N, C-alpha and C positions, 0 to 999 in steps of 0.2 A: 504494500500500500504506500506508505511514506518512504521516500528514499532519503538517506542521510549519508554524507560522505565528506571526506577531506582529501582533496587530490594532492598528489606528491609534488605538484608544481608550485605549491606554496608551503610555507613553514607549517609544521604540525601545530594543532591547537595547544594553547598553553594552559588549558583547563578542561573541565568537563563540558565540552561542546563539540559539535561538528561545524565545519566551515559552511556547508550547504545542506539545505533540507528542501525537498520538493514534494508538493502534494500531487496526488494522482489527478489526471484529467477529469474535469467535471466535479471535483470534490467541493463540498461546501466548507468554507472557512469560518471559523469562530474566533472572534476577537475578544479577549478577556481584559477588561479594564484593570488598571493598576491595583493590586491587592496589597493590603497591609496586614500586620500580625494581630488582627482582632478576632475574638471569639464570636460565636453567634449572637451573644447578648450585646456586642459592641465594645466590651472591655478588651484592653490589650492583653494578650497571652502572657506577656512578660515585659520587663524593662530592658532586656539585652537583645542584641541582634540575632543571636542563635535561636533563642526562643521565638522571637517574632518571625524569623525566616521559616522555622519548622511549621508555624501556624499558617504562614502564607501558602506554603505548599499544600497543607491540608485544605485550605480554602480553595486553591486552584483545583485540586482533585475533586472536591465536592461540586464546584461549578461545572467542571467538565462532565461529571456524571449526570448532573441535572440537564445537560444539553445532549445527552445520549452518546457521549464519547468518553475517552479516558486519557490519562497522562501519556500513554504510549503513542497517542495521536498528536502530541505536541510538535509543532514545526519550529517555533521560535519563542524564546524568552528574552525579556529585557529587564535587567535588574538595576535599580538605583539604590545606592547606599549613602547614607548621610554621614560622611566622614571616613577617612582611612582607618580610624581606630575601630570601626565596625566590620571591616572586611573579613577578618578571621572568623568571627561569629556567623556572618552571613554564609560564608563558604561551608562552615561546619553544618549549619542547618540544611543547606542545599545537598551536601553529600549524602546525608541520611535519606532524603527523598529520592535522589537519583539512584541510590543503591536498590531501593524498592522498585522504582519505576522503570529503570533501564539497566537491569542486571548484566546485560551483555555489553554495556558501554556504548550503545547506539544512541548517543545523546542528541537532542535537538540543537539547532543553531541558538546561540546565546550571546548577548552583549551585556556588559556590566560597566556602569559608570559610577564614579564617586562624585557626589554633589555636596554643597555646603549645608544644605538643609532640604527637608521635604515639607509637606503641607502643614505639619504641626511638629513641635519639638519632640513629642513622644514617638513619632514614626522614625524608625532607624533604617528600615528597608522597605522597598516597594517593588513589586514584580508584575509586569504585563506579560501576556501570553497570546500566541496564535496557535490554533489547533485545527485539525481536520475533523469534521463530523462524518462518520461512515454512512454510506448510503443504505 
């Protein structure tokens, strides 16, 4: 269904991602708005980047399921981290989800940027996603 690859003509990925991800012809794309580390009641899952990131991936998984798809159908992720000091926690939270979702290491395309701040001071990480909805 989804093709993901990193051609030899460019440097190998420096993390858990593929350089390219392609949806099959005629596939419906699903765009997931930026998710933050909040629980269903709106409270933050924690005050550290690792806990927030774990919750973000739980939220993304739940959203994908509600749309009839799953994390294995992710094409692209875009992560924003509020400060260099939160990168290690963000990566630790992502590793846990990726080990469950992509045990073979067939990761989606992914971009990560460090920003000075997100929408509120409590938000340390935000992740957007693009996925395929199977026919």
